[in-house]
C-alpha positions as CSV (number, residue, x, y, z in Angstrom):
1,X,0.0,0.0,0.0
2,X,1.3,3.6,-0.7
3,X,2.8,5.1,2.4
4,X,0.6,7.5,4.3
5,X,2.0,9.9,6.9
6,X,-0.4,10.8,9.7
7,X,1.2,12.6,12.6
8,X,-0.4,12.1,16.0
9,X,-3.8,11.0,17.3
10,X,-5.4,14.4,17.6
11,X,-6.5,16.7,14.7
12,X,-4.1,19.4,16.0
13,X,-1.2,17.1,15.0
14,X,-2.4,16.2,11.6
15,X,-1.3,19.3,9.7
16,X,1.4,17.3,7.7
17,X,-0.9,14.4,6.9
18,X,-1.0,12.8,3.5
19,X,1.0,10.5,1.3
20,X,4.7,10.9,0.5
21,X,6.3,9.9,-2.8
22,X,9.1,7.9,-1.1
23,X,11.4,7.7,1.9
24,X,13.8,10.1,0.3
25,X,14.8,11.6,3.7
26,X,15.9,8.2,4.9
27,X,13.3,8.2,7.6
28,X,11.1,5.1,8.3
29,X,7.5,5.3,7.1
30,X,6.6,4.3,10.6
31,X,8.0,6.9,12.9
32,X,7.9,7.4,16.7
33,X,5.4,10.0,17.8
34,X,8.3,12.3,18.9
35,X,10.1,12.4,15.5
36,X,9.9,15.8,13.8
37,X,11.6,15.6,10.4
38,X,11.4,18.8,8.3
39,X,10.3,18.3,4.7
40,X,9.0,14.8,5.4
41,X,5.3,15.7,5.4
42,X,2.6,14.7,3.0
43,X,2.7,16.0,-0.6
44,X,-0.7,16.8,-2.2
45,X,0.3,15.6,-5.6
46,X,1.5,12.3,-4.1
47,X,-1.7,12.0,-2.1
48,X,-3.8,12.4,-5.3
49,X,-1.7,9.8,-7.2
50,X,-1.7,7.4,-4.3
51,X,-5.5,7.5,-3.9
52,X,-5.9,7.1,-7.6
53,X,-3.5,4.1,-7.7
54,X,-5.4,2.4,-4.9
55,X,-8.6,2.9,-6.8
56,X,-7.1,1.4,-10.0
57,X,-5.9,-1.6,-7.9
58,X,-9.5,-2.1,-6.6
59,X,-8.7,-1.2,-3.0
60,X,-11.6,-0.2,-0.7
61,X,-9.7,2.7,0.9
62,X,-10.6,1.4,4.4
63,X,-7.0,1.6,5.5
64,X,-6.7,5.2,4.5
65,X,-7.1,7.8,7.3
66,X,-9.5,10.0,5.4
67,X,-10.1,12.4,8.3
68,X,-6.3,13.1,8.7
69,X,-5.9,13.6,4.9
70,X,-8.8,16.1,4.8
71,X,-7.4,18.0,7.8
72,X,-4.0,18.1,6.1
73,X,-5.6,19.8,3.1
74,X,-6.8,22.6,5.3
75,X,-3.2,23.5,6.2
76,X,-2.2,23.8,2.6
77,X,-4.6,26.5,1.6
78,X,-3.3,30.1,1.3
79,X,-5.2,33.3,1.9
80,X,-5.6,33.9,-1.9
81,X,-7.5,30.6,-2.2
82,X,-4.7,28.6,-3.9
83,X,-2.8,25.7,-2.3
84,X,0.9,24.9,-1.6
85,X,1.9,21.2,-2.0
86,X,3.3,20.7,1.5
87,X,2.8,22.2,4.8
88,X,6.4,23.5,5.1
89,X,5.8,25.9,2.3
90,X,6.2,25.7,-1.5
91,X,5.1,27.1,-4.8
92,X,1.4,27.4,-5.3
93,X,-0.6,27.2,-8.5
94,X,-3.4,25.6,-10.5
95,X,-1.8,22.1,-10.3
96,X,-2.2,21.9,-6.6
97,X,-5.8,23.3,-6.6
98,X,-6.6,20.4,-9.0
99,X,-4.9,17.9,-6.7
100,X,-6.9,19.2,-3.7
101,X,-10.1,19.1,-5.7
102,X,-9.5,15.5,-6.8
103,X,-8.6,14.4,-3.2
104,X,-11.7,16.1,-1.8
105,X,-13.8,14.4,-4.6
106,X,-12.3,11.0,-3.8
107,X,-12.8,11.4,0.0
108,X,-16.3,13.0,-0.6
109,X,-15.3,15.6,1.9
110,X,-14.9,19.3,1.2
111,X,-15.4,20.5,4.7
112,X,-11.9,21.4,5.6
113,X,-11.1,23.8,2.8
114,X,-12.6,27.1,1.6
115,X,-14.1,26.0,-1.8
116,X,-15.4,29.5,-2.6
117,X,-11.9,31.0,-2.3
118,X,-10.4,28.3,-4.4
119,X,-13.1,28.7,-7.1
120,X,-12.5,32.5,-7.2
121,X,-8.8,31.9,-7.7
122,X,-9.5,29.6,-10.6
123,X,-11.9,32.1,-12.2
124,X,-9.4,34.9,-11.8
125,X,-6.8,32.8,-13.7
126,X,-8.9,32.8,-16.9
127,X,-6.8,34.6,-19.5
128,X,-8.1,37.0,-22.1
129,X,-7.0,34.3,-24.7
130,X,-9.6,31.8,-23.4
131,X,-7.4,29.4,-21.5
132,X,-6.3,29.3,-17.9
133,X,-2.9,30.2,-16.6
134,X,-1.1,28.7,-13.6
135,X,-2.3,31.7,-11.6
136,X,-4.0,35.1,-12.3
137,X,-2.4,37.3,-14.9
138,X,-0.3,34.6,-16.5
139,X,-0.3,33.0,-20.0
140,X,-2.9,30.4,-20.8
141,X,-1.5,26.8,-21.0
142,X,-3.1,23.5,-21.9
143,X,-2.1,21.8,-18.7
144,X,-3.4,24.5,-16.3
145,X,-6.5,24.8,-18.4
146,X,-7.3,21.2,-17.8
147,X,-6.5,21.6,-14.1
148,X,-8.8,24.6,-13.8
149,X,-11.8,23.1,-15.7
150,X,-11.4,19.7,-14.0
151,X,-11.2,21.3,-10.6
152,X,-14.4,23.3,-11.2
153,X,-16.1,20.0,-12.2
154,X,-14.8,18.2,-9.1
155,X,-16.0,21.2,-6.9
156,X,-19.3,21.0,-8.8
157,X,-18.8,24.7,-9.8
158,X,-18.7,24.6,-13.5
159,X,-21.8,26.8,-13.5
160,X,-19.6,29.6,-12.2
161,X,-18.3,30.1,-15.8
162,X,-20.5,32.3,-17.9
163,X,-21.7,30.9,-21.3
164,X,-19.5,33.4,-23.0
165,X,-16.5,32.2,-21.0
166,X,-17.3,28.5,-21.7
167,X,-17.5,29.3,-25.4
168,X,-14.1,31.1,-25.3
169,X,-12.4,28.3,-23.4
170,X,-13.8,25.7,-25.9
171,X,-12.6,27.7,-28.9
172,X,-9.2,28.2,-27.4
173,X,-8.9,24.4,-26.7
174,X,-10.1,23.5,-30.2
175,X,-7.6,26.1,-31.7
176,X,-4.7,24.2,-30.2
177,X,-5.3,21.2,-32.5
178,X,-2.8,21.1,-35.3
179,X,-2.6,17.4,-35.9
180,X,-2.4,16.4,-32.3
181,X,-2.5,19.3,-29.8
182,X,-0.1,22.0,-28.8
183,X,-0.1,23.4,-25.3
184,X,0.1,27.1,-26.3
185,X,0.0,29.1,-29.6
186,X,3.2,28.8,-31.7
187,X,4.4,25.7,-29.8
188,X,5.0,22.2,-31.2
189,X,2.4,19.5,-31.0
190,X,3.0,17.4,-27.9
191,X,1.5,14.0,-27.0
192,X,0.4,14.9,-23.5
193,X,-1.9,17.7,-24.8
194,X,-4.1,15.2,-26.6
195,X,-5.2,14.4,-23.1
196,X,-4.9,17.7,-21.3
197,X,-7.0,19.6,-23.9
198,X,-9.0,16.6,-25.1
199,X,-10.1,15.9,-21.6
200,X,-11.0,19.6,-21.1
201,X,-13.2,19.5,-24.1
202,X,-14.8,16.2,-23.0
203,X,-15.6,17.8,-19.6
204,X,-17.2,20.7,-21.5
205,X,-19.2,18.3,-23.7
206,X,-17.3,19.6,-26.8
207,X,-14.9,16.7,-27.7
208,X,-17.0,15.8,-30.7
209,X,-15.6,18.9,-32.4
210,X,-12.0,17.4,-32.3
211,X,-10.6,15.9,-35.6
212,X,-10.3,12.4,-34.2
213,X,-8.4,11.0,-37.2
214,X,-5.7,13.6,-37.1
215,X,-5.3,13.3,-33.3
216,X,-5.2,9.5,-33.5
217,X,-2.7,9.6,-36.3
218,X,-0.4,11.8,-34.3
219,X,-0.6,9.7,-31.2
220,X,0.2,6.5,-33.1
221,X,3.1,8.2,-34.8
222,X,4.9,8.8,-31.5
223,X,4.8,5.1,-30.5
224,X,8.1,3.3,-30.3
225,X,7.4,-0.1,-31.9
226,X,10.7,-1.6,-30.7
227,X,10.7,-0.6,-27.0
228,X,7.0,0.2,-26.6
229,X,5.5,3.4,-25.1
230,X,4.8,6.9,-26.4
231,X,7.1,9.8,-26.6
232,X,6.7,13.6,-26.4
233,X,7.6,14.0,-30.1
234,X,8.5,11.7,-32.9
235,X,12.2,12.6,-32.3
236,X,12.4,11.7,-28.6
237,X,12.3,8.5,-26.6
238,X,9.2,7.1,-24.8
239,X,8.7,7.9,-21.2
240,X,6.0,6.8,-18.6
241,X,4.2,10.2,-18.5
242,X,3.7,10.5,-22.2
243,X,2.9,6.8,-22.5
244,X,0.1,7.2,-19.9
245,X,-1.3,10.4,-21.4
246,X,-1.0,9.0,-24.9
247,X,-3.2,6.1,-23.9
248,X,-5.5,8.4,-22.1
249,X,-5.8,10.5,-25.2
250,X,-6.7,7.4,-27.2
251,X,-9.2,6.4,-24.6
252,X,-11.1,9.7,-25.1
253,X,-11.6,8.5,-28.7
254,X,-12.7,5.0,-27.6
255,X,-9.7,3.3,-29.1
256,X,-10.2,-0.5,-29.3
257,X,-8.5,-2.3,-26.5
258,X,-8.1,0.8,-24.3
259,X,-10.4,1.3,-21.3
260,X,-12.8,4.2,-21.3
261,X,-11.7,7.2,-19.3
262,X,-13.1,9.4,-16.5
263,X,-11.5,12.7,-17.5
264,X,-12.0,14.7,-14.3
265,X,-9.9,12.4,-12.2
266,X,-7.6,11.1,-15.1
267,X,-8.4,7.5,-14.3
268,X,-10.2,4.7,-16.1
269,X,-14.0,4.7,-16.0
270,X,-13.7,1.3,-14.3
271,X,-11.7,2.8,-11.4
272,X,-14.1,5.8,-11.2
273,X,-17.1,3.4,-11.0
274,X,-15.4,1.5,-8.2
275,X,-15.0,4.8,-6.3
276,X,-18.6,5.8,-6.8
277,X,-19.7,2.3,-5.6
278,X,-17.6,2.7,-2.5
279,X,-19.0,6.1,-1.8
280,X,-22.5,4.8,-2.1
281,X,-21.9,1.8,0.2
282,X,-22.9,1.7,3.8
283,X,-19.3,1.1,4.9
284,X,-18.0,4.4,3.5
């Protein structure tokens, strides 16, 4: 099971709760109550990926200290509504708002964060171009646009976007398709954006406007038929991130042999169905 760090028995001691990526500090995952190791706290992106991994594996999350994780999120939120990724302090931007929204959605618990502040931060990050930046007054990027739109979906706040804004976002995303998708204007097509922008369009019920053939042809062109996997570009080597997002991009187009995808959480529909069944069970 992924390693969860929950400090103490009382809520006052749970400010650093969450999952860590590894034991990079050299500390044991099971520490005595008195151990205080700086920068060994939970990381919200690792918490998101750990919970998703457990769902993919069919775990029932019964061993996850949901209350401690929810309390840990409270201590990551900043005054402007955004989130840092660890309690010791870090950069803060749209990526971590998305991770928090996903964790809250999985736990079915939004009680420890100020959702309204987070939503306002997202709305304020909408660029004049039609996409979302990592924070207010920054350039629109495909990845942060996905994080913003998916977070609004997971917060059940998509209705905060005006019809004119939804139309602008949709058009910006569609304009990023060349063959596959680019992340910003005047940038090269990149495998990962077939998911980031394709999933955004799917959440907005506009994926039908994508040129599926051109997108699929691009994704298949970046496969390495000797080693397997998908690369960023046709001139680079495959890597796990682009392999996963390449498959996710194909899943949006219902590629044969690829499981259907639940875009807001970036997991398979099978794993999402498992989560929803857990949430509806009496033992949740």
